[in-house]
ZADO-1210 file (C-alpha; in nm, 4 decimals, padded with zeros to 6 digits):
<atoms>
<atom x="-01.2324" y="-03.0724" z="-00.0346" code="MET" pos="1"/>
<atom x="-01.1846" y="-02.7312" z="-00.1899" code="THR" pos="2"/>
<atom x="-00.8494" y="-02.5686" z="-00.2084" code="THR" pos="3"/>
<atom x="-00.8093" y="-02.1967" z="-00.1793" code="ARG" pos="4"/>
<atom x="-00.5879" y="-02.0031" z="-00.4089" code="LYS" pos="5"/>
<atom x="-00.3240" y="-01.7968" z="-00.2430" code="ALA" pos="6"/>
<atom x="-00.4159" y="-01.4306" z="-00.2510" code="GLN" pos="7"/>
<atom x="-00.1541" y="-01.2054" z="-00.4060" code="PRO" pos="8"/>
<atom x="00.0343" y="-01.0071" z="-00.1472" code="LYS" pos="9"/>
<atom x="-00.0490" y="-00.6396" z="-00.1687" code="ILE" pos="10"/>
<atom x="00.2272" y="-00.4156" z="-00.0469" code="GLU" pos="11"/>
<atom x="00.0894" y="-00.1239" z="00.1537" code="PRO" pos="12"/>
<atom x="00.1602" y="00.2182" z="00.0106" code="ARG" pos="13"/>
<atom x="00.3755" y="00.4305" z="00.2420" code="PRO" pos="14"/>
<atom x="00.1581" y="00.6742" z="00.4371" code="ALA" pos="15"/>
<atom x="00.3426" y="00.9781" z="00.3062" code="ASP" pos="16"/>
<atom x="00.2943" y="00.8926" z="-00.0631" code="VAL" pos="17"/>
<atom x="-00.0134" y="01.0405" z="-00.2276" code="SER" pos="18"/>
<atom x="-00.1778" y="00.8510" z="-00.5115" code="PRO" pos="19"/>
<atom x="-00.2130" y="01.1889" z="-00.6816" code="LEU" pos="20"/>
<atom x="00.1544" y="01.2634" z="-00.7291" code="GLY" pos="21"/>
<atom x="00.2871" y="01.5778" z="-00.5675" code="GLY" pos="22"/>
<atom x="-00.0339" y="01.6826" z="-00.3937" code="LEU" pos="23"/>
<atom x="00.0320" y="01.7697" z="-00.0310" code="ASP" pos="24"/>
<atom x="-00.1717" y="01.5315" z="00.1849" code="ARG" pos="25"/>
<atom x="-00.1995" y="01.7857" z="00.4656" code="VAL" pos="26"/>
<atom x="-00.3687" y="02.0328" z="00.2305" code="LEU" pos="27"/>
<atom x="-00.5576" y="01.7808" z="00.0167" code="HIS" pos="28"/>
<atom x="-00.8014" y="01.6772" z="00.2897" code="GLU" pos="29"/>
<atom x="-01.1500" y="01.8144" z="00.2117" code="ARG" pos="30"/>
<atom x="-01.2099" y="01.9925" z="00.5431" code="SER" pos="31"/>
<atom x="-00.8679" y="02.1568" z="00.5427" code="ARG" pos="32"/>
<atom x="-00.9264" y="02.2713" z="00.1841" code="LEU" pos="33"/>
<atom x="-01.2433" y="02.4471" z="00.3038" code="ALA" pos="34"/>
<atom x="-01.0482" y="02.6231" z="00.5796" code="ILE" pos="35"/>
<atom x="-00.7701" y="02.7308" z="00.3445" code="LEU" pos="36"/>
<atom x="-01.0060" y="02.8557" z="00.0758" code="ILE" pos="37"/>
<atom x="-01.1905" y="03.0625" z="00.3372" code="ALA" pos="38"/>
<atom x="-00.8619" y="03.2060" z="00.4681" code="LEU" pos="39"/>
<atom x="-00.7172" y="03.2688" z="00.1216" code="LEU" pos="40"/>
<atom x="-00.9937" y="03.5191" z="00.0549" code="SER" pos="41"/>
<atom x="-00.9392" y="03.6816" z="00.3974" code="ARG" pos="42"/>
<atom x="-00.5753" y="03.7911" z="00.4247" code="PRO" pos="43"/>
<atom x="-00.6578" y="03.9665" z="00.7525" code="GLU" pos="44"/>
<atom x="-00.7703" y="03.6303" z="00.8928" code="GLY" pos="45"/>
<atom x="-01.0959" y="03.5134" z="01.0448" code="ALA" pos="46"/>
<atom x="-01.2101" y="03.4739" z="01.4029" code="VAL" pos="47"/>
<atom x="-01.2880" y="03.1207" z="01.5140" code="PHE" pos="48"/>
<atom x="-01.6723" y="03.1491" z="01.5142" code="PRO" pos="49"/>
<atom x="-01.6711" y="03.3053" z="01.1657" code="GLU" pos="50"/>
<atom x="-01.4449" y="03.0318" z="01.0261" code="LEU" pos="51"/>
<atom x="-01.6546" y="02.7655" z="01.1977" code="LYS" pos="52"/>
<atom x="-01.9698" y="02.9036" z="01.0337" code="LYS" pos="53"/>
<atom x="-01.8061" y="02.9457" z="00.6910" code="LEU" pos="54"/>
<atom x="-01.6887" y="02.5849" z="00.6890" code="CYS" pos="55"/>
<atom x="-01.9899" y="02.4316" z="00.8657" code="GLY" pos="56"/>
<atom x="-01.7766" y="02.2591" z="01.1303" code="PHE" pos="57"/>
<atom x="-01.8205" y="02.1842" z="01.4978" code="THR" pos="58"/>
<atom x="-01.5779" y="02.3402" z="01.7470" code="ASP" pos="59"/>
<atom x="-01.3917" y="02.0115" z="01.7897" code="GLY" pos="60"/>
<atom x="-01.3693" y="01.9393" z="01.4185" code="ASN" pos="61"/>
<atom x="-01.2370" y="02.2876" z="01.3377" code="LEU" pos="62"/>
<atom x="-00.9886" y="02.2689" z="01.6280" code="ASN" pos="63"/>
<atom x="-00.8531" y="01.9345" z="01.5040" code="ARG" pos="64"/>
<atom x="-00.7993" y="02.0539" z="01.1464" code="HIS" pos="65"/>
<atom x="-00.6478" y="02.3827" z="01.2625" code="LEU" pos="66"/>
<atom x="-00.4033" y="02.1877" z="01.4810" code="ALA" pos="67"/>
<atom x="-00.2862" y="01.9883" z="01.1768" code="VAL" pos="68"/>
<atom x="-00.2479" y="02.3072" z="00.9716" code="LEU" pos="69"/>
<atom x="-00.0618" y="02.4798" z="01.2563" code="GLN" pos="70"/>
<atom x="00.1783" y="02.1852" z="01.2915" code="GLU" pos="71"/>
<atom x="00.2567" y="02.2250" z="00.9213" code="ALA" pos="72"/>
<atom x="00.3043" y="02.6041" z="00.9696" code="SER" pos="73"/>
<atom x="00.0267" y="02.6759" z="00.7205" code="VAL" pos="74"/>
<atom x="-00.1877" y="02.8775" z="00.9620" code="VAL" pos="75"/>
<atom x="-00.1295" y="03.0573" z="01.2884" code="GLU" pos="76"/>
<atom x="-00.3699" y="03.1510" z="01.5653" code="ALA" pos="77"/>
<atom x="-00.3684" y="03.4481" z="01.8018" code="TRP" pos="78"/>
<atom x="-00.5703" y="03.4421" z="02.1184" code="LYS" pos="79"/>
<atom x="-00.6848" y="03.7627" z="02.2814" code="SER" pos="80"/>
<atom x="-00.9211" y="03.8392" z="02.5623" code="ALA" pos="81"/>
<atom x="-01.1755" y="04.0998" z="02.4699" code="ASP" pos="82"/>
<atom x="-01.3669" y="04.2268" z="02.7712" code="PRO" pos="83"/>
<atom x="-01.5450" y="03.9207" z="02.9034" code="GLY" pos="84"/>
<atom x="-01.4813" y="03.7033" z="02.6004" code="ARG" pos="85"/>
<atom x="-01.1738" y="03.5295" z="02.4557" code="PRO" pos="86"/>
<atom x="-01.1232" y="03.5560" z="02.0791" code="ARG" pos="87"/>
<atom x="-00.9081" y="03.3491" z="01.8465" code="THR" pos="88"/>
<atom x="-00.7953" y="03.4936" z="01.5145" code="LEU" pos="89"/>
<atom x="-00.6740" y="03.2457" z="01.2532" code="ILE" pos="90"/>
<atom x="-00.4569" y="03.3601" z="00.9634" code="LYS" pos="91"/>
<atom x="-00.2740" y="03.1853" z="00.6845" code="MET" pos="92"/>
<atom x="00.1027" y="03.2286" z="00.7199" code="THR" pos="93"/>
<atom x="00.3094" y="03.3694" z="00.4327" code="ALA" pos="94"/>
<atom x="00.4679" y="03.0256" z="00.3879" code="ASP" pos="95"/>
<atom x="00.1243" y="02.8660" z="00.4129" code="GLY" pos="96"/>
<atom x="-00.0059" y="03.0911" z="00.1367" code="ARG" pos="97"/>
<atom x="00.2918" y="02.9969" z="-00.0828" code="THR" pos="98"/>
<atom x="00.2374" y="02.6273" z="-00.0051" code="GLN" pos="99"/>
<atom x="-00.1335" y="02.6487" z="-00.0807" code="PHE" pos="100"/>
<atom x="-00.0853" y="02.8327" z="-00.4100" code="LEU" pos="101"/>
<atom x="00.1740" y="02.5695" z="-00.5112" code="ALA" pos="102"/>
<atom x="-00.0754" y="02.2990" z="-00.4120" code="TYR" pos="103"/>
<atom x="-00.3444" y="02.4615" z="-00.6300" code="LEU" pos="104"/>
<atom x="-00.1023" y="02.4760" z="-00.9260" code="ALA" pos="105"/>
<atom x="-00.0190" y="02.1061" z="-00.8776" code="GLU" pos="106"/>
<atom x="-00.3899" y="02.0210" z="-00.8531" code="LEU" pos="107"/>
<atom x="-00.4516" y="02.2043" z="-01.1815" code="GLU" pos="108"/>
<atom x="-00.1693" y="02.0020" z="-01.3390" code="ARG" pos="109"/>
<atom x="-00.3148" y="01.6725" z="-01.2133" code="VAL" pos="110"/>
<atom x="-00.6619" y="01.7649" z="-01.3419" code="VAL" pos="111"/>
<atom x="-00.5188" y="01.8725" z="-01.6787" code="HIS" pos="112"/>
<atom x="-00.3287" y="01.5416" z="-01.7128" code="GLU" pos="113"/>
<atom x="-00.6386" y="01.3438" z="-01.6157" code="ALA" pos="114"/>
<atom x="-00.8462" y="01.5259" z="-01.8778" code="LYS" pos="115"/>
<atom x="-00.5767" y="01.4734" z="-02.1412" code="ALA" pos="116"/>
<atom x="-00.5528" y="01.1011" z="-02.0583" code="ALA" pos="117"/>
<atom x="-00.9309" y="01.0728" z="-02.0740" code="SER" pos="118"/>
<atom x="-00.9387" y="01.2389" z="-02.4162" code="THR" pos="119"/>
<atom x="-00.6646" y="01.0115" z="-02.5517" code="VAL" pos="120"/>
<atom x="-00.8385" y="00.7017" z="-02.4158" code="LYS" pos="121"/>
<atom x="-01.1738" y="00.8076" z="-02.5636" code="ALA" pos="122"/>
<atom x="-01.0129" y="00.8782" z="-02.9023" code="ALA" pos="123"/>
<atom x="-00.8459" y="00.5355" z="-02.9077" code="SER" pos="124"/>
<atom x="-01.1857" y="00.3702" z="-02.8559" code="ARG" pos="125"/>
<atom x="-01.3427" y="00.5362" z="-03.1585" code="GLU" pos="126"/>
<atom x="-01.3489" y="00.3173" z="-03.4627" code="ARG" pos="127"/>
<atom x="-01.1876" y="00.4643" z="-03.7721" code="PRO" pos="128"/>
<atom x="-01.4257" y="00.5095" z="-04.0654" code="GLY" pos="129"/>
<atom x="-01.7389" y="00.5834" z="-03.8662" code="GLY" pos="130"/>
<atom x="-01.9981" y="00.3372" z="-03.7408" code="SER" pos="131"/>
<atom x="-01.9813" y="00.0737" z="-04.0143" code="GLN" pos="132"/>
<atom x="-01.9998" y="-00.2916" z="-03.9232" code="GLY" pos="133"/>
<atom x="-02.0448" y="-00.4536" z="-03.5856" code="GLY" pos="134"/>
<atom x="-01.9099" y="-00.3650" z="-03.2471" code="MET" pos="135"/>
<atom x="-01.5582" y="-00.4498" z="-03.1430" code="SER" pos="136"/>
<atom x="-01.3986" y="-00.4755" z="-02.8029" code="PHE" pos="137"/>
<atom x="-01.1178" y="-00.2351" z="-02.7189" code="VAL" pos="138"/>
<atom x="-00.9449" y="-00.3090" z="-02.3874" code="PRO" pos="139"/>
<atom x="-00.9195" y="-00.0192" z="-02.1437" code="ALA" pos="140"/>
</atoms>
């Protein structure tokens, strides 16, 4: 008879804690990043079909991500009825712009720290005195 070892209990990470430090999880999602980058370069906003084309989304996908961004007060939408056709204009809010620029600064910090850690780790693996002798194991 074989006995099974007890598996270590893994505590789930709280949903609101990002593994990347202070990065805002609402903004850090790939599709929402695409929306925000498109809107950042268009302070006057973008109409729904234009934003959909820029991001390569379906109507439903864009609607879902815009709803999340609206709940967080990052973007706002205005609906108007042009003759015979409704139009929706999406703009980044002033607070949303501030939030997104802070997010980008935090992302730059995280990337900088990751590069620095990578450089330190690589340097610690190099053997002093060049490539004399055999290979040695250096734990990661």
